[in-house]
C-alpha positions as CSV (number, residue, x, y, z in Angstrom):
1,M,73.8,61.8,164.0
2,R,76.5,64.1,165.1
3,A,76.0,67.2,167.3
4,R,77.4,70.4,165.8
5,L,77.8,73.6,167.7
6,P,76.3,76.7,166.1
7,G,79.8,78.1,165.4
8,H,80.7,75.0,163.3
9,L,81.7,75.6,159.7
10,Y,78.6,73.8,158.4
11,T,75.9,74.8,160.9
12,C,72.9,74.8,158.6
13,G,70.1,72.8,160.2
14,T,71.2,73.1,163.8
15,D,69.0,74.3,166.6
16,E,70.2,76.3,169.6
17,S,71.6,73.2,171.3
18,G,73.6,72.3,168.3
19,V,71.6,69.1,167.4
20,M,71.2,68.5,163.7
21,M,67.6,69.1,162.7
22,H,67.9,67.1,159.5
23,E,70.5,65.3,157.3
24,N,71.2,66.5,153.7
25,D,73.0,63.8,151.8
26,I,73.9,66.1,148.9
27,L,75.4,68.7,151.1
28,D,77.3,66.1,153.1
29,S,78.7,64.7,149.9
30,I,79.9,68.1,148.8
31,H,81.5,68.7,152.2
32,R,83.3,65.4,152.0
33,E,84.5,66.0,148.5
34,R,85.8,69.5,149.4
35,A,87.5,68.2,152.5
36,E,89.2,65.3,150.6
37,H,90.3,67.7,147.8
38,A,91.7,70.1,150.5
39,R,93.6,67.3,152.2
40,E,95.0,66.1,148.9
41,C,96.3,69.6,148.2
42,G,97.8,69.9,151.7
43,Y,95.3,72.6,152.5
44,D,97.2,75.0,150.1
45,I,94.4,77.4,148.9
46,H,96.5,78.4,145.8
47,R,96.9,74.8,144.8
48,I,93.3,74.0,145.4
49,F,92.1,76.9,143.1
50,R,94.8,76.1,140.5
51,E,93.5,72.5,140.3
52,I,89.9,73.8,140.0
53,R,90.9,76.1,137.2
54,E,92.8,73.4,135.4
55,G,89.8,71.0,135.7
56,T,87.5,73.7,134.4
57,E,89.7,74.3,131.4
58,K,89.8,70.5,130.7
59,L,86.1,70.3,130.8
60,K,85.9,73.2,128.3
61,L,88.3,71.4,125.9
62,E,86.1,68.3,126.2
63,G,83.1,70.4,125.0
64,W,81.3,71.1,128.2
65,E,79.6,74.5,128.6
66,V,81.0,76.1,131.8
67,V,79.0,78.9,133.2
68,S,79.7,81.3,136.0
69,A,77.4,82.3,138.7
70,G,78.2,85.9,138.0
71,T,78.4,88.7,140.4
72,P,75.7,89.7,143.0
73,N,74.9,92.9,141.0
74,Q,74.2,90.9,137.8
75,A,70.6,89.9,137.0
76,A,70.1,86.1,137.3
77,A,70.3,84.6,133.8
78,P,68.7,81.3,132.8
79,Y,71.2,78.4,132.5
80,T,70.8,75.0,130.9
81,L,72.1,71.9,132.7
82,R,73.6,69.6,130.2
83,D,74.1,65.8,130.8
84,E,76.6,65.5,128.0
85,P,79.2,67.8,126.3
86,R,78.0,69.7,123.3
87,D,79.2,68.5,119.9
88,K,81.9,70.8,118.5
89,N,80.4,70.7,115.0
């Protein structure tokens, strides 16, 4: 277990001494994927978001329903998680 200072980018789960209170495998995986993607894009924020947009468009073309989280002022809407793309029929 690594110690993280309270000012670290991902501080959730740290106490005042900076010691991790618990591990979260899902968040750790997300952080690793984001870091790897940023590294592959040379940490160029415009390239990172361009690739994300292109990937989203590809998923739409494959039939996946892509939803947006909306804005903070919008009421929360119920969303359905789909395991497979919808049929285009």
